[in-house]
C-alpha positions in Angstrom: 5.3 -22.2 -2.9 3.6 -22.2 -6.3 5.0 -22.4 -9.8 3.5 -20.6 -12.7 4.4 -20.9 -16.3 5.9 -17.7 -17.7 5.7 -18.3 -21.4 3.4 -20.2 -23.8 6.0 -22.9 -24.6 6.5 -23.8 -21.0 10.2 -23.4 -21.0 10.2 -20.6 -18.4 8.5 -20.6 -15.1 8.4 -18.5 -11.8 8.1 -19.4 -8.1 5.3 -17.6 -6.4 5.1 -17.6 -2.5 2.2 -17.3 -0.2 3.8 -14.1 1.0 3.7 -12.7 -2.6 -0.1 -13.6 -2.9 -0.9 -12.2 0.5 0.8 -8.9 -0.5 -1.2 -8.9 -3.7 -4.3 -9.3 -1.6 -3.3 -6.8 1.0 -2.9 -3.9 -1.5 -5.5 -5.3 -4.0 -3.0 -4.9 -6.8 -5.0 -7.0 -9.4 -8.3 -5.2 -8.8 -9.4 -3.2 -11.9 -6.1 -3.9 -13.6 -7.4 -5.7 -16.8 -9.7 -3.9 -19.2 -13.1 -5.1 -20.0 -11.9 -7.2 -22.9 -10.3 -9.6 -20.4 -7.1 -9.8 -22.5 -3.9 -9.4 -20.5 -1.2 -7.4 -22.5 2.1 -5.7 -21.8 0.3 -2.5 -21.0 -1.4 -4.2 -18.0 1.9 -5.3 -16.7 3.3 -1.8 -17.0 0.2 -0.5 -15.3 0.7 -2.8 -12.4 4.4 -1.7 -12.1 3.4 1.9 -12.1 0.8 1.2 -9.4 3.3 -0.6 -7.2 5.9 2.3 -7.7 3.1 4.7 -6.6 2.4 2.8 -3.6 6.0 2.4 -2.5 6.6 6.1 -3.1 3.5 7.1 -1.0 4.5 4.6 1.9 5.7 6.4 5.0 6.2 3.0 6.8 8.1 -0.1 5.9 7.1 -1.6 2.5 9.3 -4.6 2.5 6.4 -6.8 1.3 6.0 -4.6 -1.8 9.7 -4.6 -2.5 9.9 -8.3 -2.1 7.0 -8.8 -4.5 8.7 -6.6 -7.0 12.0 -8.5 -6.7 10.4 -12.0 -6.7 7.6 -11.6 -9.2 6.8 -8.2 -10.9 10.2 -7.3 -12.2 11.4 -10.8 -12.6 13.1 -11.4 -15.9 10.5 -14.0 -17.0 7.5 -11.8 -16.2 5.6 -10.8 -19.3 1.8 -10.6 -20.2 1.5 -14.3 -20.3 3.0 -14.7 -16.8 0.9 -11.9 -15.5 -2.2 -13.8 -16.8 -0.9 -17.0 -15.0 -0.4 -15.0 -11.9 -3.9 -13.7 -11.9 -5.3 -17.2 -12.5 -3.1 -18.5 -9.5 -4.3 -15.6 -7.3 -8.0 -16.4 -8.1 -7.4 -20.0 -7.1 -5.5 -19.1 -4.0 -8.2 -16.6 -2.9 -10.9 -19.1 -3.5 -9.2 -21.5 -1.0 -8.8 -19.0 1.7 -11.2 -19.8 4.7 -14.2 -17.6 4.8 -13.9 -15.2 7.8 -17.0 -15.2 9.7 -17.8 -13.0 12.7 -19.1 -14.6 15.8 -22.5 -13.3 16.7 -22.7 -12.6 20.4 -26.0 -12.4 21.8 
């Protein structure tokens, strides 16, 4: 379980689980989300929410992982642009720590 700061003053925070991060990775939710300026704003958060709604609507199978992500993180009362930036930073750190998958070369 990870904790991210949800506002600049540090009075609000959010808990992010490994499952939440795995869901973000599985659906590549943060890829191409932020504009070329690199500044995260409320429009980016709304874009993420719309992308997830589209994925849920298009799912023919169980999408419990996406729904859990929405409840726990994306639609959390504390989630604003600052929190999204912190989530992106956490995701990058988490992703960098993942073991590199290597394929065994059989001869």
